[in-house]
C-alpha positions in Angstrom: 73.0 117.0 111.7 74.3 114.6 109.1 77.9 113.4 109.5 80.3 113.4 106.6 79.8 109.7 106.3 76.0 110.0 105.8 76.4 112.4 102.9 78.5 110.0 100.8 76.3 108.4 98.2 77.0 106.3 95.2 75.1 104.1 92.8 75.4 102.0 89.7 74.3 103.7 86.6 74.9 100.6 84.4 76.4 97.3 85.2 79.4 98.0 83.0 79.9 101.6 83.9 79.6 102.2 87.7 80.5 105.5 89.3 80.3 106.8 92.8 78.7 110.2 93.4 80.0 112.1 96.3 79.0 115.6 97.4 81.5 118.3 96.9 81.9 118.5 100.7 82.8 114.8 100.9 85.2 115.0 97.9 86.9 118.0 99.6 87.2 116.1 102.9 88.6 113.0 101.3 91.0 115.0 99.2 92.3 116.9 102.2 92.7 113.6 104.1 94.7 112.1 101.2 96.8 115.2 100.9 97.8 114.9 104.6 98.5 111.2 104.0 100.7 112.1 101.0 102.6 114.5 103.2 103.0 111.9 105.9 104.5 109.5 103.3 106.9 112.1 102.1 107.9 112.7 105.7 108.5 109.0 106.3 110.7 108.9 103.2 112.7 111.8 104.6 113.0 110.1 108.0 114.4 107.0 106.3 116.9 109.1 104.3 118.0 110.8 107.5 118.5 107.5 109.3 115.9 108.4 112.0 115.4 105.8 114.7 113.4 102.9 113.4 110.7 103.0 116.2 110.0 106.6 115.3 109.5 105.7 111.7 107.2 102.7 112.6 105.1 105.1 114.7 104.6 107.4 111.7 103.8 104.4 109.5 101.1 103.3 112.0 99.6 106.8 112.0 99.6 106.9 108.2 97.9 103.4 108.1 95.3 104.7 110.5 94.6 107.7 108.3 94.2 105.5 105.3 91.8 103.2 107.2 89.8 106.3 108.0 89.4 107.2 104.4 88.4 103.6 103.6 85.8 103.7 106.4 84.2 106.8 104.9 84.1 105.3 101.5 82.8 101.9 102.8 80.0 103.6 104.7 79.0 105.6 101.7 79.1 102.5 99.5 76.9 100.6 101.9 74.3 103.4 102.3 74.3 104.3 98.6 75.5 101.8 96.1 74.6 98.6 98.0 71.2 99.8 99.1 70.4 101.1 95.6 71.5 97.8 93.9 69.6 95.7 96.5 66.4 97.7 95.9 66.8 97.0 92.2 67.0 93.3 93.0 70.7 93.0 92.3 71.9 90.6 95.1 75.3 90.1 93.4 76.3 93.3 95.2 76.5 91.3 98.4 79.2 89.0 97.0 81.1 92.1 95.8 80.8 93.7 99.2 82.1 90.6 100.9 85.2 90.6 98.6 85.7 94.3 99.4 85.5 93.7 103.1 88.0 90.8 102.8 90.4 93.1 101.0 90.1 95.7 103.8 90.6 93.1 106.5 93.9 91.8 105.0 95.5 95.0 106.2 
């Protein structure tokens, strides 16, 4: 059985116009995750407006960051298995430098 992560694929159609191509199942999963995150953010905003105890707000922020990291992991795995593999097979080794920059961005968090 393939995991959601294995179904995410993307590739570069042209150097100037790159797009990712996700299955409808993956798009729906990512959209649902982002909708939940959006709700969490609204909830945190409400907590701040209601002067909820700081530690409780920080706990919710941590949960939200974890959910965002989860979305990033799904996208990164799909990028590695799709885009990066495709571009490497086409002889485009510049994708490795791009990937390192992307990973550095994710690690700043």
